[in-house]
C-alpha positions, 0 to 999 in steps of 0.5 A: 092891308090891316095893322093888325096883321105881319109885315115882312121885310127882306130886311131893314136896319136900324142902331142899337145903342146903349144910353148913358143908363146901359139901357139898349136903345134902338134906331129905326128912322122908319118906326112908326114908335119913338126914337129911340127907344128902348130895344125890348119895348121895341122889339115888342112894338116892331113883332107883336106877330112872331108867336103866329109865323111859321119858322121860314118867316121869323124874325133873324138879326145880323148884330154888327159892330160899328167898327166892323160895319164901317170897315167892311160896308158897301153899298155901290146902290145897285139895290136901288136899281129899276130894271131900267136903270132909273132909281125907286126913290132919289138917292142921298146926296152922299156918295156911295159908301165904299170902303177901299178894298170893298165892293156891294156887300149889303145882299152878304149882310142880309142873307143870315143863312150865310157866314157874315160878319157878326152874329144871328139871332133868332128873335127869342135869343137877340131878346135874350142877349139884350137883357143881360 
């Protein structure tokens, strides 16, 4: 309700990459910050209330390399449906992402408590990883 209070998301997807100077940058297409922006600055702006959150609500990050994401990620867009079968928002014009041999697995990426692709890091661990 107010910008000084935290907002909690069930999941959010951003892209992390390096610029020519090997500095980590974040692309967040839903941010009110600039895009792309230096990753550590992004974390400061996106998670200003993390220290005040209970342990159960601390941010967690699943880092998945591009090649693994491209090979394994599948979404049939069922997470975008209302109970009556309509879409909550108009879907993108592109067809759903369905690599051969994979079915809807979005929530396997989202569930940071279960082993799956990539590495799950806490906010402090992600900061340390980005600073290496």
